[in-house]
N, C-alpha and C positions, 0 to 999 in steps of 0.2 A: 095501817099503811095509809088509808084514806085520810085519817085525822092528821097524820104527819104532813101530807101534801097540802091540806087546807091551811095548816099552821104556817108552812113555808110561804104559801101564796099570800096569806094575810101579812106576814112579816115583810115580804117584798113590797107589797102595796103601801104598807105603813112607812117603810123606809123611803119610798119614792115621794110620799106626801111630805115627809119631814124635809127631804132635800129640796123640794120645790118651795116649801115655806121659807127655808133658810135663804135660798137664792132670791126669793121675792123680798125678803127682809133686807138683804144687803145690796139689792140692785137699785140704782138711783132712778127715781121717777122724774122724767123730763116733761114739762108741760108743753103742749103745742103752742107755737108762736110764729111770728114773722119778724125777720131781722134784715134791715136794709142799710148798707153802707155806701155813702156817696163821696167821691173825691173828684174834684175838677180843678186842674192845675194849669198854670201858664196862660191865664186869661189875658188878652190884650187890653190896652187902655180904653176906658169908656168915652163916649162922646161928651162934649161939654154941654152942660145944662140940659141933659136928656136922661131918659130912663134906660138902663141897661138890663137885659133879661137873659137868663139861661133857664132852659126847661129840660127835664129828664123824665124818663118813663116812671110809672107807678106799679107797685106790686098789686096784682089783681087775679081774680079767678078766670076761668075760660070764657065767661060771658062778658068780661071787661069791668066787673064791679070791684072796686078797691077792697083789699083785705086788711088794710090798716086804716083806722078811723081818720077821716080827713083832718080833724082837729089836731091830730098828733103832728102833722107837718107844718101847721101855721105858726107864724111868729118870727122872732129874730134870734133863733138859736145860733145862726152863723153870723159872725161879726161882719158888719157892713152890708148884710143882705136881709131882705124880708122874704119869707117863704109863704106860699099859698097854693091851693089846688086850682087849676085853671082849665076851662074848657077850650079845646082846640079842634080844628077840622078832623083830627084823627082820634079824638077822645080826650079824656082827662089826663093832664100831666102835672108834674110838680114844678112850679115856677119860682125862681129866685130873682128878685129885682133889687136894683140899687140906683140911687140918683147921685151918688158920691163921685168924687173926682178920681177915685181909685177903686178897682174891682179886685178885692183880695181873692185868693184861692178859696174854694169851697170844700170843707171837710166836715161831714156830719153823719151820725148813725141814728137810726130809728129802730126801737125794739118794742114790740107789743106781744105779751104773753097772754094766751087765751085762758078762760076760766078753768079752774081745777075740776069743777063738777061737770062731768060729761053729759048729764041729762038736763042741766040747767040751760035755758035759752039765754043768750047774751042780750044785754040791753040793745035797743034798736041802733043807737049811735056806735055800737061796737061790732056790729055784724053786717056783712054786705048783703046777705040773703037770709031768708027765714029758715035757717038751718041750726040744729043743735051743735054744740062744740064737738060732739062725737062725729057728726057728719062733716063739719068743717075741716077737721084735721085729716080727712081722707080726700079733700078736694084739691085737685091740681091747681097750682098757682105759678105765675110767671110775670115778667115785666111787660107792661103794655104802655103805649099802643103797639100792636103787631101789624106791620105794613105788608109783610109777605112771609110765607112759610114754604118749606121744600115741597115740591110736587103739588103746589096749590092746595094743600090740606087745609081744612077748617082749623081754627084755633083749638077747638075742642078735641079734634083728632090729633093735632100735633102735641097737645099737652099730655096725651097718654103714651107717647113714645118714650123710650128710655133716655135718649139724648138726641140733640140736633142743634142746628144753627138757623135762626130766623132773622128777619130784618125788623128792627125797631127804629126809633127816631129820637134825636135831640134837637134843641133849638138854641140859636144864638141871635141876639139883636142889640144894637146900640153900641157896638164896639167900633173903634176907629184905628185899626193897626196901620202902621206906615206901609206904603206900597212895597218897599224893599224888605219888609219884615216877612221872613219865611218860617216863622215860628208856628208851632202847632199847639192846640188846646187838647189836653189829655183828659178823657172821661174814663173813670174807673168806677163802675157800678157793680155791687155785689149783693144779690138778694138770696135769702134762704128762708123757705117756708118749711118749718119743722113740724112734723106730725106728732112728735112726742113719744114717750115710752111709759108704759104702765103695765103692771103685772107681767113683766118680762117680755112684753110684746112691743116692738118698735115699729112705729108707722113710717111711711115714706117721708123723704125730705126732698123738696123741689128747689132747685137752684137755677139762677140765671145770672150770668156775668157779662158785662160789657166792658171791654178793655180796648179802647180805640183812640186814635189821634185824629183830630179835625183841624184842617188848616185855619189859622186865625183870621183869614180874610173871608171865611164863609159867613153867610148871613141867612137867617130863616131856618126852615126845617132841614135837617141833615140826616139821611138814613144811615144807620149804624148796625153792624152785626151783633147779635146777642146769642150767647152760647147757653143752651138749656140742657139740664141733666136731672134725671130722677134717681135718687139714691134709695134703692128698695129697702123696705122694712123687713122685719123678721124677729127671731128670738133676741131679746135685748142684750144678753150676755155674750152673744157670738161676735 
């Protein structure tokens, strides 16, 4: 009787191991990464013989350090614009500049996937802090600068809530819309910091979205609402 019980217990454990192995074999592994889509439309005409500038927030951790290497943003990926990271009174922002007679809409996506080796430290130019990739994928991320949070929470405290709306900022300069022009500039910013999935375990995903319209006659820094949400991790196949 005892032998029969032991045999059944062993069979059940072996079956569970086989099931978990099969689930692991057929479950997709998703590497941790950062994905940022920027769309800015209906920009007014630029000033003649001047520099036109648009700036948007950057994906960063709770201490304000960018989680995408700065070099990934620089260059002329957007037709008619040059992109670079720029220091501002509120912290670092992504700046698009042009000296042309026409300011085309801005539409661009940035994707950076972290290293597959969880124990390997990323090269210095690819990491914001001295963290392993394993630690980084558990690190809350959002779009900064953060000008204000609900109930005056610190950014670190706010980044740990499941969802909420905080105040970020965009910047416009060098545009000359006509006084009667009542048009608006539409900012659509979509950031996803994906913790990844491995061995059936899915890490958190942090998202921040800015969908707002700014009057085309605005100039300088303009506060905008940013919607923050944490998608909780768990078993990967659920």
